[in-house]
Steps between C-alpha positions, in 0.01 A plus 500: 500500500305204359496170675667320207798737517539460876512122458762530225726718716471257788567163330676592172864497629466156660308345208742646245804340666329159538356505144839582351680226694234241411506596132878482473518166679222343291629633170864397553408153626264411217633674190774250418275197548226651278742567216657157536157340466426726204816382325398138546154573366643680196727200430203265529281707266784535248541124505124461446510732196792311345327171584193613303717540191685176573174310555358628172822402317493153656131462411572609142788247491262229622238595240753495214623158614142374510439638154822378337452157652160469328415293195343805332833687482682194369235443231499866403879521456533158335195526271617570147203363313218690332407853593173365637686271740719789611190712551336223702800442725541875546137526618557212740811671632315830545219328689751323721682825576167674568414234757841544664460877506149476642605255772798714597283807549758743366522667157784342303660522157676199344723505191718245322811615314746317281871549542492789250281705740195457276165446671323185380210510747352757736211512746387790717215444744423874520558604137458218247610732219825612665803460275790297635816709536820339628630697802870563552521240775363231267743592223792486743380167642478346151835650398673364811342161444609487135854598589518232768417214260785283379509318164704217654314390810195569714513806719317569825309824445341750735149434370307734731559868573292780653491873453275787611430794268374839618183624330306825536282591801708295747424174318754223447513219247627169636654273236607137519701365206544126455687328220379153408479243226174325412707191432637478855368508854416844632736436791792412270767772480755313285485609137716496187528743218272273299223501757176659380471772765230752580470761770172555679423830670226535759429838653259683724467853631502612864343835584690605811258784582198269502628163622802568726492861618164463688649208698808705590284797593285275717812396688609860549279792396318637196783748441766229473663485156647199319753525218592188301804511270551216254852401389366387159776237490471126459511285809522122510296372796692303759293482816346799683610845396778636724405833660719773651356763736595855592326744736509881489426618854488866400216472246360167624550329164548126457714378209503142369701360208449174310630363167186613312365809681580756769239644736483820700231542767471856633304551822355844570559691821133471596539125533804549723295735714227237524759246617614735773147595603453208747807621683347845515216330685759359736632851551150620581457214746823599667386861513172392659684304768727791578202734489336282763803552727481873435129489572565342842754771580281786379163353600395765747583788267328345193199394706454856623541660156339242265314210657264690729361732225455210258321284758267787577417536132447124470243504782307775325505307172363187671216704651420644157494150351258390772256778409609800708497766227620769746809306609707647219500874458711714270816622676642834398865416561802444276652194665499150353236356733258782420563457128436126530180566697367742237599271213313211660187712535518584129555133418188400694298760311631372166427139592150593607443666163637199311280268703185694414556667162586382151851630435431589134158665502465606862164324524412263780651154473320168525532471879355845574228452240405162648444663838298783343286251309431299813405817688265615220329160485445498877356853492270408210367200693468696825318800346303303237668687216715377217863532400628446148831344398652601166760256364689680220739350246692695234454321168795489259740627767738209436534611137596849619764349727638281222498774237611807697682348799426469871594861570223621269266239645563641848423851376171375352406341834580822686296710255204260521520511881485881497197503272337223701520703821387816319173325411394534863578870530200602291235686697212313337606168645300435813714228655877525522741229608793573727796592280727354767363146526208442262687537167780246454739348254484128565771376263639581157217657299224405748326765711209492742260750655260451786206742503343505849137593558413488129142636480388328179604289203462807277764687701730198481449478124560873465833475680599190302430684175721789613784253553438340161514845339860543620619257232205518262733606218820367654731696729694808391836558668778741395339542159496124435179299473500162675230249402395393849144455624326400820296194589307547825322234700259619769375304800266640767497396864307356674290405197776307319721402794580610855859379510793698345648202316163387368407855395836538324440172317156621387645826368777307325240278332309806379822660375587197288154512349587848369825364357313219325247733340594855414782626725508865611179468696357380830279217610313419821534159657198272493428136573428446131846638421651265755319209335622615159857527627468156657377359171791663318736347753342157450528537122866596537560185707314294239714650223817397683362149550396481134848603385666255735270208408478582127123558515482731198412399148410674174183545299534587135273740311521491119522829311357486148602688188209719397557440129645148499299332773818323608623471858782750466583545866440334835480700822624325815288560812606395850274281711549318831370179649575628851176476698520855636610663174217329312258700715651832391630477144786680321324837500526501880823314579722652227477857648582353841797318350615831353478671837683231700773449240408144394404619152860473377515129572148448361569693178821306437317173565226595252753610238717189535199266499344678201825481302530129579142442380565713192807294415295180519227652281759584235695173509215255556188663359647718220350815646608804292341782697615710794482460875389790721608543864395772745744650749448744785596865472689452828765315299591826327646615834713186540851515352521118503182437298642540148813289575271227636291511179819480292614195695171320436511588129858372471390163636239447226502466124174684431526810279475810717316681221206267571475606864265784597544655845195693621501787747206713606481857370466653847860409587620763248347790691786567743877489482484476121874538446584193705204311352615572145855395586382168644263438207784565256711245685219246462464591134870434445444135594294463181155462655194699394341744743126540527310771689217326684164660594576795273269795558468454876802720570596846384750422226463727199563357154777753456676335796490155341788585273714532815411148616643196317162323475392289204128461564206637700244284679176697503328475837176302511311804630538670160404183313182469711399855397458372143167344598369835626590683178205594281451673168374808684842529660705473183629853540675371817717207392577234762846529653593158365476647146741778588746271679523255209526776241773688686685175579520428128651845444768416757545155337392319816307174505176497697332228705137539606437351845172373641321402176162370615301487177538446126397862441789627710745279310363616165515860607866499605593287197347752263695775676825318417568361847782246480389243758220434749433292809205445728265245652287500186797384295657268758519493877835431672577127494737257665803362317339181371201689363732750333688223319172349379374844397812567293480162330129529417480872422355584157537865410234474226249353743594767750434781252185324378369509855549877502374565144261212428366666182833586339721296271828430679803429279662164570858579404713639781864592494731291715588808698260530789273797475501560119219416260560459128171617349295626792412868458379731769183595310404128483484501880323830545143422599502748789440861401773738618547867439 
């Protein structure tokens, strides 16, 4: 027989008798007092519910008195002049009521009725267009008032009455009716049949489920129910509402009755059980005390059967905790102590596994890996060899988690872990790490490998390439392709560092270099890389300082119409007067801003500043052209970018059709569906979209019809090839010819970038290029120079500078970019096939 059964047979009779006696005594002594307190609490809560209605009615009564005692009401009811005067006084009255409603903080409706029940004025703070309908209570109030009037003498009337009307969804309408005369004091209740009387009705709505029930449930429990029943009869206020209470002890319901409403609060049995629970604790305490007495009586027997075996097991456990692994041995018995002993051994094994292994992948965890790394570094130093640390990060893993869920993300991590360990089972790999301690999952999507006794850099590179190949084309799992890749940073000890933390930092630096450049590759740590990372870090700090101290400004580069010679567009270029950023330039610090996430704030600053400058150009300097603003492709991944652009556009009066937003072509290579969606959202704001540096990416012309772009900016590299073109190469047309010709077929404007000579400008003009920009035409200038340039610009002189031997027509259309009599053959002094 098991030990637990022997104990039950020994102490059960005694404990059963004591437990029963204690339970009966506690229950009988406390039940009546608990229910008596519950009744008092129900009465209090019922009073609180009725008081809410009463308070609202009193507040409505106070508001109607305040309103009827106002000059606006008197003027409105006494004004019988022109319709304009009536309209004016009505507006004053509405404003006055609005102020009252706003100060009261509750939604109200106010209506004035004549003694024929016809509404002559209505106001509803929630629904201004609501039609006034006289409720039954109002009709009865007016009827009773009319019948009470005497033609012979003044009569004291009941001027104020309340009623509560039940609406749908446990809502109640509280009404206060007050009869008054604009010719007498609001507090006067003596009237004759000749008095000019009106009845005002003010009402509000109480949602019991939202405003009262939560309070009641807080006092009791979430399962408590509240029923409110309105009498829907008129009641003339005369002090506090009298309340009658009734308690149902069987169902634990509290009833309360007042002249306007009845309430029923029903408490669930779970709440009653919770009330009695403290007394259950008292019962347990009593049982413990009696058990102590039983324990003293049965001490020798229990000590022999229970205490001694447990103490023996406890001693063995303490020895095991102190390092004696042989203290606990499996016991092949069926008693409770043996079972506890064996379970504890299993628990220690499980804890040991959890302390050393990653629970998801089964790889070593950070602690075990740290020890292995330290051991490998010490061996490398001692034996004059080298050990290599691989710091591995799964790129795009967060997107997999967000798109497919964490369960799928875990499966991807497990699959990658399996393939990572399989890399080292190949026979052609000379050096193998320990699969127990040298391959680890550090955290999330970060892994690490220490390769002890690495013979050469070539071997290290060979192994790194094998790891890269795991996700070269993504990762396939259960027939689904996941777009994840690996970035690997490699540091070698003792060459790079001889301390685990320092070596890990070096590998981390190398890994981030891969992320910055290509991804899905590996990179060795070097001092030059460290310096580059340090410079990037310094630039990032400088960017934050520049944003905080407003150390950015704009340069403006004019874009000229190829046929008109006018300044048809102005490109905004960011510059900084920050000392550190001036040493690098936008080409260096903009990519860093994209990587660290500051580009969003910078792009919005550029856009807002450019729009502000554009607005001044239009309003002050009569500029009729466009403004062009670049934005980073990273913004196409930000759901808040387009709303931010819309907000800026809504704050300005400039026409959105005059705004060109430029984005580089290379951003359209990946994730095209999301890119197109975001570009369409930008297009819906009314701006024009321009594809910058066209030709440097891999966008086919057939794809352009899928993108909502309006113009192409031809990269300067293609424009520069014009100078290398010769007549002997006419069978191979320059790419700029093809781009402009195909753009015209797709009805896209073209802008030639990097014009550095008159010949280049002539060439693209003769091809039909829409616009051109470059240092030959005009370098980027500051704001003041731009204003002067716009004021002094002469399109004829500009074209004369390009074609000094041609006659340039003087008459230009007012529309920028169109020429009245200028023909393309008049400008063609550059041969073109």
